[in-house]
KELUMKE-157802 format. One record per residue: residue number from 0; x, y, z of N, C-alpha, C, O in turn. Coordinates in pm, whole numbers. Last residue first. Layout:
# residues N
   num      n.u      n.v      n.w     ca.u     ca.v     ca.w      c.u      c.v      c.w      o.u      o.v      o.w
   NUM        X        Y        Z        X        Y        Z        X        Y        Z        X        Y        Z
...
END
This chain:
# residues 335
   num      n.u      n.v      n.w     ca.u     ca.v     ca.w      c.u      c.v      c.w      o.u      o.v      o.w
   334     -133     4578       61     -150     4723       61      -54     4786      160      -52     4908      175
   333     -130     4309     -153      -69     4364      -33      -72     4516      -38      -18     4577     -131
   332     -310     4142     -317     -319     4286     -308     -257     4339     -180     -325     4408     -104
   331     -392     3867     -529     -301     3931     -437     -314     4081     -437     -327     4143     -542
   330     -736     3752     -535     -610     3783     -597     -523     3865     -504     -574     3927     -411
   329     -991     3721     -452     -916     3599     -478     -780     3628     -540     -716     3537     -593
   328    -1165     3877     -181    -1097     3883     -310    -1011     3760     -330     -964     3702     -233
   327    -1459     3826      -33    -1321     3782      -21    -1258     3786     -158    -1294     3705     -244
   326    -1666     4112       24    -1636     3984      -36    -1491     3951      -17    -1409     4039       11
   325    -1714     4366       88    -1806     4268      142    -1782     4133       79    -1871     4048       80
   324    -1533     4653      183    -1541     4530      104    -1640     4438      170    -1649     4432      292
   323    -1406     4982      157    -1498     4887      217    -1513     4768      125    -1507     4782        3
   322    -1264     5217       79    -1200     5108      152    -1298     5016      222    -1274     4975      335
   321    -1521     5438       21    -1381     5424       59    -1355     5296      136    -1415     5270      240
   320    -1724     5404     -268    -1712     5407     -123    -1571     5371      -80    -1510     5282     -139
   319    -1664     5607     -555    -1655     5472     -500    -1644     5481     -348    -1561     5558     -300
   318    -1671     5842     -691    -1780     5817     -599    -1774     5678     -538    -1870     5636     -474
   317    -1331     5897     -730    -1464     5950     -758    -1563     5912     -650    -1543     5943     -533
   316    -1069     5819     -754    -1162     5729     -686    -1307     5775     -696    -1398     5696     -670
   315     -865     5967     -853     -945     5893     -951    -1055     5811     -886    -1126     5739     -955
   314     -723     6074     -648     -793     6167     -735     -887     6098     -833     -977     6161     -889
   313     -596     5848     -531     -710     5912     -466     -789     6003     -558     -912     6009     -547
   312     -525     5589     -777     -487     5710     -704     -610     5779     -647     -718     5771     -706
   311     -610     5253     -720     -638     5371     -800     -598     5494     -719     -632     5502     -601
   310     -385     4984     -669     -472     5087     -614     -488     5203     -711     -393     5246     -776
   309     -201     4801     -754     -327     4804     -827     -418     4915     -780     -521     4940     -844
   308        9     4798     -586       32     4864     -715      -95     4868     -799      -97     4932     -905
   307       -2     4852     -257      -76     4781     -361      -61     4856     -493     -115     4966     -508
   306      324     4875     -114      192     4928     -141      128     4850     -256      196     4791     -340
   305      558     4807       24      479     4703      -42      338     4752      -66      242     4679      -41
   304      895     4923       53      751     4947       53      678     4839      -21      730     4784     -118
   303     1164     4899       24     1109     4876      157      961     4902      167      906     4903      277
   302     1285     4914     -219     1244     5041     -157     1191     5025      -16     1173     5123       56
   301     1364     4652     -286     1443     4766     -332     1411     4896     -259     1499     4979     -239
   300     1187     4470     -171     1331     4449     -155     1412     4574     -188     1515     4600     -127
   299      938     4572     -248      969     4556     -106     1120     4545      -84     1174     4602       10
   298      961     4554     -525      948     4685     -462      982     4679     -315     1046     4770     -261
   297      966     4278     -552     1083     4356     -592     1081     4494     -530     1184     4546     -487
   296      706     4220     -462      822     4166     -390      948     4245     -424     1028     4275     -335
   295      553     4350     -656      542     4392     -517      664     4345     -438      719     4421     -358
   294      630     4198     -878      657     4342     -876      652     4395     -733      735     4477     -694
   293      529     3950     -803      673     3967     -817      712     4115     -819      816     4152     -765
   292      255     4009     -813      317     3969     -687      468     3990     -692      528     4040     -598
   291      220     4057    -1086      200     4166     -990      265     4134     -856      324     4222     -793
   290      271     3799    -1182      356     3910    -1226      343     4027    -1129      442     4090    -1094
   289       56     3671    -1072      190     3634    -1027      291     3742    -1066      384     3772     -991
   288     -152     3775    -1220     -139     3819    -1081       -3     3779    -1021       46     3846     -930
   287      -99     3634    -1461      -98     3781    -1459      -78     3832    -1316        3     3921    -1293
   286     -134     3373    -1371       -4     3413    -1425        8     3565    -1422      113     3619    -1386
   285     -403     3378    -1302     -303     3355    -1198     -164     3399    -1245      -86     3455    -1168
   284     -520     3411    -1552     -532     3518    -1454     -429     3502    -1343     -374     3601    -1295
   283     -455     3159    -1654     -397     3279    -1716     -407     3399    -1624     -315     3481    -1617
   282     -619     3002    -1494     -473     2993    -1478     -403     3112    -1543     -302     3160    -1491
   281     -870     3069    -1591     -834     3102    -1453     -683     3099    -1434     -627     3184    -1365
   280     -841     2957    -1847     -862     3101    -1833     -827     3146    -1691     -762     3249    -1673
   279     -829     2689    -1781     -710     2752    -1839     -721     2905    -1831     -621     2973    -1811
   278    -1094     2657    -1687     -980     2631    -1598     -852     2698    -1650     -776     2756    -1573
   277    -1243     2715    -1919    -1254     2801    -1801    -1138     2780    -1705    -1088     2877    -1647
   276    -1156     2504    -2085    -1142     2642    -2127    -1147     2737    -2008    -1066     2830    -1999
   275    -1236     2277    -1949    -1093     2308    -1955    -1068     2452    -2002     -969     2514    -1963
   274    -1516     2301    -1987    -1457     2294    -1854    -1310     2334    -1856    -1266     2415    -1775
   273    -1538     2301    -2269    -1588     2413    -2189    -1520     2416    -2053    -1472     2520    -2008
   272    -1426     2053    -2346    -1370     2179    -2396    -1412     2297    -2310    -1330     2384    -2281
   271    -1594     1869    -2212    -1449     1868    -2191    -1387     2001    -2232    -1305     2056    -2159
   270    -1850     1924    -2315    -1820     1947    -2174    -1670     1957    -2148    -1624     2042    -2071
   269    -1943     1876    -2570    -1851     1990    -2553    -1806     2013    -2408    -1734     2109    -2380
   268    -1756     1570    -2533    -1764     1706    -2586    -1911     1749    -2591    -1997     1665    -2615
   267    -1746     1306    -2459    -1743     1407    -2352    -1738     1550    -2404    -1717     1643    -2326
   266    -1878     1001    -2503    -1847     1120    -2581    -1857     1240    -2487    -1966     1272    -2439
   265    -1743      693    -2379    -1829      810    -2363    -1783      923    -2453    -1663      938    -2479
   264    -1619      446    -2342    -1681      478    -2469    -1776      596    -2464    -1876      599    -2535
   263    -1475      391    -2122    -1619      367    -2111    -1692      396    -2241    -1813      375    -2251
   262    -1216      451    -2218    -1243      321    -2154    -1392      291    -2155    -1433      179    -2186
   261    -1240      713    -2308    -1209      608    -2405    -1240      470    -2348    -1285      381    -2421
   260    -1282      844    -2065    -1388      844    -2165    -1365      736    -2270    -1461      674    -2316
   259    -1031      813    -1944    -1148      747    -1886    -1262      738    -1987    -1331      636    -1994
   258     -880      975    -2114     -848      833    -2103     -965      755    -2046     -997      645    -2092
   257    -1000     1222    -2063    -1010     1164    -2196     -981     1014    -2193    -1048      936    -2261
   256     -922     1257    -1799    -1065     1249    -1830    -1086     1187    -1967    -1179     1108    -1986
   255     -649     1278    -1830     -703     1160    -1760     -853     1146    -1782     -906     1035    -1784
   254     -632     1531    -1976     -585     1402    -2030     -646     1280    -1960     -689     1187    -2028
   253     -760     1757    -1856     -729     1753    -1999     -709     1611    -2050     -764     1573    -2154
   252     -787     1703    -1588     -908     1733    -1664     -883     1729    -1815     -975     1700    -1892
   251     -514     1660    -1522     -612     1551    -1509     -737     1577    -1592     -788     1487    -1659
   250     -402     1910    -1573     -351     1791    -1643     -452     1678    -1639     -474     1609    -1738
   249     -546     2060    -1386     -569     2081    -1529     -517     1963    -1611     -580     1922    -1707
   248     -446     1932    -1140     -588     1945    -1173     -609     1959    -1324     -681     1880    -1384
   247     -153     1914    -1160     -239     1805    -1114     -381     1818    -1165     -433     1725    -1228
   246      -41     2137    -1282       31     2008    -1287      -57     1892    -1247      -38     1781    -1296
   245     -210     2360    -1235     -197     2303    -1370     -138     2163    -1371     -179     2079    -1451
   244     -202     2357     -939     -325     2370    -1016     -311     2318    -1159     -393     2237    -1201
   243       72     2345     -862      -17     2231     -839     -143     2238     -925     -187     2136     -978
   242      182     2606     -962      236     2473     -992      130     2363     -979      102     2294    -1077
   241       18     2826     -906      102     2830    -1027      155     2692    -1063      171     2661    -1181
   240     -125     2760     -674     -194     2815     -791     -111     2809     -918     -166     2789    -1027
   239       66     2633     -496      -68     2581     -521     -128     2630     -652     -177     2550     -732
   238      320     2764     -513      310     2618     -497      174     2567     -541      165     2469     -616
   237      271     3033     -533      340     2969     -645      335     2817     -634      344     2748     -736
   236      132     3066     -282       72     3104     -412      138     3027     -527       69     2966     -609
   235      315     2985      -88      189     2911     -103      125     2940     -238       70     2850     -301
   234      516     3178     -130      548     3036     -144      420     2954     -164      416     2865     -249
   233      372     3414      -75      430     3391     -207      459     3243     -231      431     3190     -338
   232      309     3371      200      204     3384       99      257     3356      -41      195     3282     -117
   231      565     3376      310      485     3252      318      373     3255      215      346     3154      150
   230      622     3644      254      705     3539      194      632     3406      197      635     3331       99
   229      433     3765      416      421     3779      272      507     3676      198      468     3628       91
   228      531     3704      669      405     3642      626      388     3653      475      335     3562      413
   227      770     3857      664      774     3712      687      646     3645      637      652     3541      570
   226      676     4120      626      763     4058      526      763     3906      540      757     3835      440
   225      524     4155      864      464     4170      732      545     4097      626      490     4021      546
   224      720     4131     1059      615     4029     1051      546     4034      916      512     3930      859
   223      862     4364     1002      929     4234      994      827     4122      981      845     4029      901
   222      664     4566     1042      723     4543      910      790     4407      897      776     4341      794
   221      398     4640     1179      495     4537     1214      563     4492     1085      523     4392     1025
   220      184     4819     1147      322     4868     1138      424     4770     1196      524     4811     1255
   219      -71     4739     1113      -28     4756     1251      118     4799     1261      171     4815     1372
   218      -71     4706      841     -151     4816      895     -112     4845     1041     -119     4959     1086
   217       92     4475      835      142     4602      779       63     4720      833      121     4823      868
   216      -74     4285      945       53     4316     1012      109     4449      962      166     4525     1040
   215     -275     4286      752     -306     4330      887     -179     4366      964     -176     4463     1039
   214     -126     4181      536     -181     4315      528     -216     4370      666     -190     4487      695
   213      -72     3923      630       38     4015      601      -11     4159      595       56     4250      644
   212     -333     3823      640     -256     3833      764     -138     3929      746     -108     4008      836
   211     -394     3822      370     -465     3914      457     -395     3929      592     -399     4037      651
   210     -208     3622      282     -211     3756      225     -276     3855      321     -219     3961      350
   209     -279     3396      427     -148     3458      450     -143     3600      396      -81     3688      456
   208     -536     3358      320     -515     3361      465     -385     3435      496     -381     3524      581
   207     -514     3334       48     -552     3464      100     -542     3472      252     -541     3582      308
   206     -458     3061        4     -354     3163      -15     -388     3294       55     -301     3357      115
   205     -672     2884       19     -589     2903      138     -489     3018      125     -441     3068      227
   204     -814     2848     -222     -875     2921     -112     -784     2951        6     -817     3038       87
   203     -695     2700     -438     -719     2844     -448     -749     2914     -316     -711     3030     -299
   202     -675     2429     -419     -560     2500     -476     -575     2652     -471     -479     2724     -496
   201     -929     2370     -328     -815     2347     -238     -693     2424     -287     -616     2477     -207
   200    -1076     2417     -560    -1091     2507     -446     -975     2492     -348     -928     2591     -292
   199     -993     2199     -712     -969     2334     -762     -976     2434     -647     -894     2525     -637
   198    -1093     1994     -550     -949     2010     -562     -911     2147     -621     -808     2203     -584
   197    -1368     2029     -586    -1311     2044     -452    -1161     2066     -461    -1106     2148     -387
   196    -1386     1972     -863    -1419     2104     -810    -1360     2129     -672    -1308     2237     -645
   195    -1323     1702     -877    -1234     1799     -940    -1259     1937     -882    -1165     2011     -854
   194    -1550     1615     -738    -1416     1580     -691    -1313     1677     -749    -1227     1728     -677
   193    -1772     1694     -881    -1741     1766     -757    -1602     1731     -703    -1543     1810     -630
   192    -1907     1664    -1128    -1761     1657    -1119    -1713     1729     -994    -1624     1815    -1000
   191    -2173     1669    -1205    -2133     1580    -1094    -1982     1563    -1084    -1934     1461    -1036
   190    -2248     1862    -1384    -2185     1743    -1440    -2147     1639    -1334    -2095     1533    -1368
   189    -2341     2057    -1207    -2435     1996    -1301    -2379     1866    -1358    -2454     1770    -1379
   188    -2097     2121    -1095    -2201     2060    -1010    -2306     1990    -1097    -2352     1881    -1064
   187    -1969     2240    -1307    -1915     2113    -1258    -2014     2043    -1164    -2014     1920    -1154
   186    -2136     2469    -1325    -2126     2375    -1436    -2074     2239    -1389    -2128     2136    -1427
   185    -2101     2605    -1081    -2234     2560    -1121    -2228     2452    -1229    -2304     2355    -1225
   184    -1817     2643    -1089    -1882     2575     -977    -2017     2519    -1019    -2047     2401     -997
   183    -1781     2780    -1334    -1715     2652    -1309    -1783     2575    -1198    -1804     2454    -1209
   182    -1934     3013    -1289    -1968     2922    -1400    -1907     2784    -1376    -1974     2683    -1395
   181    -1792     3121    -1071    -1933     3085    -1057    -1974     2985    -1164    -2040     2885    -1135
   180    -1542     3166    -1193    -1553     3074    -1079    -1697     3028    -1061    -1721     2910    -1037
   179    -1606     3355    -1386    -1554     3225    -1428    -1566     3122    -1315    -1597     3006    -1340
   178    -1682     3565    -1213    -1780     3507    -1306    -1734     3369    -1351    -1814     3275    -1353
   177    -1438     3615    -1080    -1557     3574    -1005    -1660     3507    -1096    -1718     3404    -1060
   176    -1270     3689    -1298    -1237     3575    -1213    -1360     3524    -1140    -1385     3403    -1137
   175    -1399     3919    -1388    -1391     3803    -1476    -1360     3677    -1397    -1414     3570    -1424
   174    -1353     4080    -1161    -1490     4049    -1202    -1491     3924    -1291    -1574     3835    -1273
   173    -1077     4098    -1178    -1136     4031    -1062    -1280     3991    -1093    -1324     3883    -1055
   172    -1060     4242    -1417    -1000     4109    -1409    -1057     4030    -1292    -1083     3910    -1303
   171    -1188     4478    -1341    -1250     4395    -1445    -1191     4254    -1445    -1263     4157    -1470
   170    -1006     4578    -1149    -1142     4539    -1110    -1208     4448    -1214    -1276     4352    -1178
   169     -745     4661    -1148     -776     4533    -1211     -915     4484    -1174     -940     4364    -1168
   168     -733     4897    -1005     -715     4903    -1149     -753     4774    -1220     -789     4775    -1337
   167     -996     4931     -758     -860     4896     -801     -855     4889     -953     -957     4876    -1020
   166    -1186     5045     -492    -1164     5054     -636    -1019     5027     -669     -929     5092     -616
   165    -1309     4825     -245    -1212     4927     -282    -1189     4927     -433    -1174     4821     -494
   164    -1660     4737     -263    -1519     4705     -252    -1431     4820     -297    -1473     4904     -377
   163    -1927     4790     -305    -1875     4807     -171    -1722     4793     -162    -1662     4834      -63
   162    -2024     4755     -564    -2102     4836     -471    -2028     4872     -343    -2061     4972     -279
   161    -1854     4591     -704    -1882     4723     -758    -1952     4815     -658    -1941     4937     -666
   160    -1836     4364     -546    -1714     4415     -609    -1733     4558     -657    -1640     4638     -651
   159    -2095     4295     -488    -2019     4366     -385    -1889     4425     -440    -1838     4524     -387
   158    -2171     4147     -715    -2223     4283     -695    -2144     4363     -591    -2128     4484     -605
   157    -1982     3920     -664    -1988     3996     -790    -2050     4135     -769    -1985     4233     -804
   156    -2022     3801     -417    -1899     3877     -438    -1904     3962     -564    -1838     4066     -571
   155    -2249     3648     -424    -2259     3781     -363    -2135     3865     -386    -2141     3988     -378
   154    -2133     3431     -561    -2250     3499     -618    -2263     3638     -557    -2287     3735     -629
   153    -1935     3343     -389    -1894     3412     -511    -2012     3481     -580    -1993     3580     -650
   152    -2093     3230     -175    -1999     3338     -153    -1967     3415     -281    -1972     3538     -282
   151    -2236     3027     -302    -2306     3139     -240    -2214     3257     -218    -2253     3372     -240
   150    -2023     2859     -374    -2104     2922     -478    -2179     3042     -421    -2185     3147     -485
   149    -1939     2780     -119    -1849     2862     -201    -1926     2930     -315    -1898     3044     -349
   148    -2171     2639      -24    -2106     2744       54    -2025     2837      -35    -2039     2959      -28
   147    -2224     2448     -220    -2325     2549     -189    -2262     2667     -116    -2297     2782     -142
   146    -1980     2299     -211    -2024     2366     -333    -2124     2476     -304    -2112     2587     -356
   145    -1979     2199       50    -1871     2286        4    -1916     2365     -118    -1892     2486     -126
   144    -2208     2035       33    -2206     2149      124    -2098     2249       85    -2122     2369       85
   143    -2128     1839     -150    -2240     1928     -184    -2240     2053      -95    -2268     2163     -142
   142    -1923     1718       -3    -1893     1780     -132    -2003     1878     -171    -1975     1988     -220
   141    -2071     1623      221    -1963     1719      236    -1930     1792      107    -1912     1913      108
   140    -2246     1434      116    -2301     1556      175    -2192     1664      185    -2219     1781      160
   139    -2108     1304     -196    -2129     1305      -52    -2192     1437       -6    -2192     1537      -78
   138    -2240     1159     -484    -2174     1277     -427    -2209     1284     -279    -2325     1271     -241
   137    -2187      869     -689    -2256      937     -579    -2173     1052     -524    -2050     1043     -518
   136    -2131      912    -1043    -2088      862     -914    -2165      934     -804    -2204     1050     -822
   135    -2174      991    -1304    -2285      926    -1234    -2244      868    -1099    -2315      782    -1046
   134    -2109     1287    -1489    -2059     1181    -1402    -2173     1123    -1319    -2259     1197    -1270
   133    -2250     1338    -1815    -2226     1379    -1677    -2189     1260    -1589    -2233     1147    -1611
   132    -1982     1120    -1856    -2016     1263    -1858    -2162     1280    -1896    -2197     1237    -2006
   131    -1877      877    -1607    -1900      916    -1745    -1941     1063    -1742    -1936     1125    -1636
   130    -1684      696    -1370    -1745      822    -1414    -1764      824    -1565    -1678      778    -1641
   129    -1529      530    -1214    -1671      499    -1231    -1749      617    -1287    -1866      635    -1254
   128    -1299      791    -1161    -1334      650    -1137    -1486      632    -1143    -1560      710    -1084
   127    -1206     1045    -1184    -1291      996    -1293    -1334      851    -1275    -1398      794    -1363
   126    -1047     1094     -972    -1149     1194    -1002    -1253     1136    -1097    -1371     1172    -1092
   125     -854      901     -971     -980      867     -904    -1085      977     -918    -1201      956     -881
   124     -634     1022    -1077     -709      930    -1163     -844      893    -1103     -937      858    -1175
   123     -522     1163     -865     -602     1236     -961     -683     1145    -1053     -788     1184    -1103
   122     -512     1088     -539     -489     1022     -668     -579     1086     -772     -701     1066     -769
   121     -586     1208     -305     -445     1175     -320     -412     1114     -456     -294     1090     -485
   120     -855     1238     -306     -778     1355     -267     -629     1335     -295     -554     1432     -307
   119     -971      995     -348     -941     1075     -466     -864     1203     -432     -814     1269     -523
   118    -1022      901      -85     -910      846     -163     -872      932     -283     -754      942     -317
   117    -1084     1134      174    -1133     1077       49    -1014     1022      -31     -913     1092      -43
   116    -1010     1276      394    -1038     1133      414    -1098     1067      290    -1156      958      298
   115     -975     1539      300     -859     1462      345     -887     1313      363     -795     1232      349
   114    -1216     1677      229    -1134     1609      129    -1031     1513      183    -1000     1414      116
   113    -1347     1785      452    -1424     1707      354    -1333     1622      268    -1366     1507      236
   112    -1142     1913      584    -1221     1813      657    -1300     1725      561    -1318     1606      586
   111    -1058     2089      382     -969     1983      428    -1046     1874      503    -1016     1756      487
   110    -1286     2256      355    -1233     2182      240    -1145     2065      285    -1157     1955      231
   109    -1304     2365      615    -1412     2281      562    -1362     2197      446    -1393     2078      439
   108    -1062     2511      622    -1087     2404      720    -1195     2309      667    -1180     2187      675
   107    -1100     2694      414     -990     2599      407    -1012     2482      502     -985     2367      468
   106    -1324     2845      505    -1330     2769      380    -1223     2659      377    -1253     2545      342
   105    -1212     2958      740    -1329     2869      747    -1339     2783      622    -1361     2662      631
   104    -1009     3114      625     -975     3008      721    -1089     2908      731    -1066     2787      730
   103    -1163     3288      474    -1077     3193      406    -1029     3082      499    -1010     2968      456
   102    -1292     3435      675    -1371     3354      581    -1284     3249      514    -1326     3135      498
   101    -1070     3559      801    -1158     3469      874    -1238     3378      783    -1252     3259      810
   100     -965     3717      593     -883     3613      655     -970     3512      727     -948     3391      715
    99    -1178     3894      546    -1131     3804      441    -1054     3687      500    -1075     3572      463
    98    -1188     4026      798    -1303     3952      745    -1260     3850      640    -1300     3733      645
    97     -935     4143      805     -972     4047      908    -1090     3962      863    -1094     3841      886
    96     -952     4317      587     -858     4205      581     -890     4099      686     -876     3980      660
    95    -1148     4494      689    -1167     4423      562    -1079     4299      555    -1126     4191      521
    94    -1021     4596      915    -1144     4516      931    -1172     4434      805    -1214     4319      814
    93     -813     4733      785     -782     4626      878     -904     4536      897     -892     4413      895
    92     -958     4925      640     -879     4824      569     -845     4706      659     -849     4591      615
    91    -1067     5077      849    -1156     5005      757    -1081     4895      683    -1134     4785      664
    90     -826     5176      959     -918     5096     1040    -1011     5014      952    -1032     4895      977
    89     -730     5328      748     -655     5211      790     -741     5118      874     -730     4996      864
    88     -927     5529      748     -909     5444      630     -836     5316      667     -873     5207      623
    87     -878     5641      999    -1008     5578      972     -999     5486      852    -1057     5377      852
    86     -620     5739      960     -643     5637     1061     -775     5564     1038     -784     5443     1053
    85     -673     5930      761     -583     5818      731     -602     5705      832     -599     5588      795
    84     -826     6114      899     -890     6034      795     -805     5914      757     -858     5807      726
    83     -750     6103     1255     -732     6150     1117     -806     6061     1019     -845     5949     1052
    82     -887     6199     1555     -867     6084     1467     -860     6134     1324     -952     6200     1276
    81     -839     6315     1879     -838     6349     1736     -805     6225     1654     -707     6155     1681
    80    -1053     6239     2140     -925     6209     2078     -933     6238     1929    -1025     6192     1862
    79    -1305     6265     2231    -1215     6375     2262    -1078     6358     2197     -997     6450     2198
    78    -1573     6177     2006    -1467     6144     2099    -1377     6265     2120    -1372     6355     2036
    77    -1752     6215     1807    -1804     6222     1943    -1700     6184     2047    -1734     6162     2163
    76    -1635     6176     1568    -1681     6312     1594    -1729     6330     1739    -1744     6442     1788
    75    -1593     5901     1555    -1477     5988     1584    -1517     6132     1615    -1442     6203     1682
    74    -1804     5675     1706    -1804     5787     1613    -1689     5881     1647    -1686     5936     1758
    73    -1612     5386     1820    -1727     5475     1812    -1709     5585     1709    -1611     5587     1635
    72    -1282     5366     1960    -1403     5307     1906    -1515     5409     1903    -1512     5507     1978
    71     -968     5513     1868    -1084     5504     1958    -1205     5444     1888    -1227     5468     1769
    70     -696     5317     1765     -796     5415     1721     -917     5403     1811     -967     5292     1830
    69     -490     5131     1784     -494     5243     1877     -587     5353     1836     -564     5469     1867
    68     -477     4904     1638     -430     5027     1573     -431     5147     1666     -378     5253     1632
    67     -581     4712     1814     -450     4691     1753     -392     4822     1698     -273     4847     1711
    66     -833     4825     1885     -732     4796     1988     -593     4784     1927     -497     4839     1980
    65     -962     4845     1640     -943     4964     1723     -833     4941     1826     -751     5030     1850
    64     -966     4574     1559     -893     4673     1481     -864     4798     1564     -753     4852     1559
    63    -1133     4464     1758     -995     4418     1743     -913     4522     1669     -801     4554     1711
    62    -1379     4604     1713    -1305     4617     1840    -1160     4573     1831    -1072     4636     1890
    61    -1422     4516     1436    -1408     4655     1474    -1334     4673     1606    -1237     4748     1613
    60    -1448     4235     1448    -1337     4296     1376    -1315     4441     1415    -1200     4485     1425
    59    -1680     4204     1635    -1551     4136     1647    -1439     4217     1581    -1347     4262     1649
    58    -1911     4359     1600    -1892     4285     1725    -1752     4231     1744    -1708     4212     1858
    57    -1904     4486     1351    -1944     4562     1469    -1903     4492     1599    -1865     4557     1696
    56    -1818     4285     1177    -1749     4413     1181    -1777     4487     1311    -1687     4543     1374
    55    -2013     4090     1218    -1877     4064     1265    -1795     4193     1270    -1711     4209     1359
    54    -2232     4217     1094    -2237     4184     1236    -2096     4164     1292    -2063     4214     1399
    53    -2138     4237      829    -2180     4357      901    -2178     4331     1053    -2128     4414     1129
    52    -2098     3969      764    -1984     4060      767    -2017     4186      846    -1934     4236      922
    51    -2358     3871      769    -2260     3818      862    -2142     3914      874    -2093     3937      985
    50    -2465     4017      555    -2519     4034      690    -2420     3986      795    -2399     4052      897
    49    -2316     3913      338    -2305     4056      376    -2358     4083      517    -2300     4164      590
    48    -2399     3626      364    -2261     3673      376    -2250     3822      411    -2179     3856      506
    47    -2667     3573      313    -2621     3573      451    -2482     3633      467    -2450     3686      574
    46    -2701     3562       41    -2765     3672      114    -2712     3684      256    -2711     3793      313
    45    -2564     3323       -8    -2514     3448      -65    -2574     3569        7    -2504     3667       32
    44    -2733     3140      114    -2601     3163      173    -2542     3293      122    -2478     3366      197
    43    -2940     3154      -70    -2965     3193       68    -2833     3222      140    -2824     3318      217
    42    -2810     3050     -293    -2856     3189     -297    -2884     3240     -156    -2856     3356     -125
    41    -2772     2785     -205    -2656     2869     -233    -2694     3017     -237    -2618     3101     -189
    40    -3039     2702     -195    -2960     2709      -71    -2838     2797      -90    -2803     2875       -1
    39    -3093     2702     -467    -3166     2794     -379    -3092     2811     -247    -3085     2921     -193
    38    -2928     2494     -541    -2898     2627     -593    -2971     2734     -511    -2919     2844     -490
    37    -3059     2287     -409    -2923     2321     -369    -2882     2458     -421    -2809     2531     -354
    36    -3303     2270     -542    -3302     2310     -401    -3162     2350     -354    -3148     2438     -269
    35    -3250     2168     -798    -3278     2310     -780    -3265     2355     -636    -3221     2466     -609
    34    -2996     1906     -751    -3114     1968     -808    -3131     2114     -768    -3041     2176     -712
    33    -2886     1743     -448    -2878     1772     -590    -3005     1840     -638    -3109     1831     -573
    32    -2909     1729     -183    -2939     1605     -255    -2929     1623     -405    -2960     1532     -482
    31    -2906     1942      -12    -2781     1872      -38    -2806     1734     -100    -2735     1637      -72
    30    -3242     1900      114    -3127     1980       76    -3004     1893       63    -2997     1784      120
    29    -3439     1743      217    -3441     1762       73    -3326     1847       23    -3312     1867      -98
    28    -3436     1673      479    -3476     1810      448    -3492     1833      298    -3553     1931      256
    27    -3336     1421      529    -3480     1438      535    -3528     1578      502    -3649     1602      497
    26    -3033     1546      653    -3110     1428      614    -3259     1451      632    -3303     1496      738
    25    -2892     1757      757    -2970     1781      637    -3052     1660      590    -3132     1672      497
    24    -2774     1666      997    -2829     1801      989    -2925     1819      871    -3026     1887      884
    23    -2685     1410      945    -2784     1429     1052    -2851     1566     1042    -2969     1580     1074
    22    -2507     1469      739    -2620     1379      714    -2727     1395      819    -2847     1395      788
    21    -2321     1626      872    -2404     1687      769    -2526     1601      737    -2634     1653      710
    20    -2211     1426     1041    -2272     1547     1097    -2366     1613      997    -2477     1653     1032
    19    -2108     1245      855    -2214     1203      945    -2287     1322     1006    -2409     1319     1021
    18    -1912     1406      736    -2022     1352      655    -2139     1310      744    -2255     1336      711
    17    -1736     1451      944    -1810     1563      888    -1931     1513      809    -2039     1573      816
    16    -1599     1312     1176    -1702     1259     1088    -1790     1372     1036    -1904     1388     1079
    15    -1249     1384     1185    -1386     1410     1231    -1489     1365     1128    -1467     1378     1008
    14    -1023     1107     1119    -1071     1242     1093    -1212     1260     1149    -1286     1163     1160
    13     -963      835     1154     -939      927     1264     -993     1069     1242    -1006     1144     1338
    12    -1019      678      929    -1040      620     1061    -1035      723     1174    -1096      702     1279
    11     -952      835      716    -1087      783      721    -1120      729      860    -1235      734      903
    10     -681      874      770     -773      986      782     -917      939      791     -997      996      865
     9     -581      619      713     -570      672      848     -669      786      871     -733      794      976
     8     -634      605      439     -698      510      529     -695      561      673     -793      548      746
     7     -466      812      349     -611      822      327     -686      728      421     -790      765      477
     6     -216      704      418     -262      827      482     -413      843      467     -481      883      562
     5     -214      484      244     -205      463      389     -257      585      464     -332      571      561
     4     -219      613       -2     -331      527       36     -332      502      186     -438      499      248
     3       28      746       10      -96      822       -3     -217      739       40     -305      789      110
     2      208      532       24      199      627      135       69      705      131        7      730      234
     1       61      218      -91      141      338     -101      119      432       16       27      415       95
     0       85     -119        0        0        0        0       89      124        0      180      135       81
END
């Protein structure tokens, strides 16, 4: 038995029983069983994200940001301590990053709890085991829950990008990323290709934990900590999004899916072309953002500054609300 198989067996025996918990929670409700009800559940989750962020801002992130940055809580006009606009902007940015970091931690934990005890998590050929197009393998409660959760998030992220998020020069690229992600999630769910979908998310969702942590350290003026965490972010970005995503996931969707189709005699077009087209498009965005990351790293090494090179100058910000966000961005932006 190989090391991966041994580890998968160990995880199946010792990992928390997430599937059992979800089965008890949703069994008999008609949810997480596939079909229209799951898309309705995703829309309900989308509505919950902005509300959750508002509550967490007031009850958790706001008090933490005020304490870390030394900015008085409450309305600055009603306090005896002078508070500058720059301090207020930094306070909002800190809360934004704290929200993003918290959501991405939750996503990453759920993804690992669902995936680590699955054999296909360690063998890309098992993405397609017993599969035709659309795939007819059973989908677990955990896989369906991950899909509804992440789909709900990205659905609300699209309008929030224009209504509430900081204006940046690559806003259209981020918009394209969100739309492509929504299409991929919904389309792969329709095809029952949730194993591939979970692995795509595993390669994408953990990077921003380190990114947002680095930004919070910078807002708190801990430069050494900022640099250390940003280095970890860079290593995770280039490992998961630039290397693992194409080397394992895209390679499997391009070639191993075709090999499986030949075995079962299935005709997988146009699904094969559409799915891989969106995955390759996402990878092209990663390459572009990798270029921005390297520019930020070079700037940090040469000038000691790591400002967000995507930020729109203040004179160009017009009517965009200042430094507020209601979604988790998926691209690098050390500010």
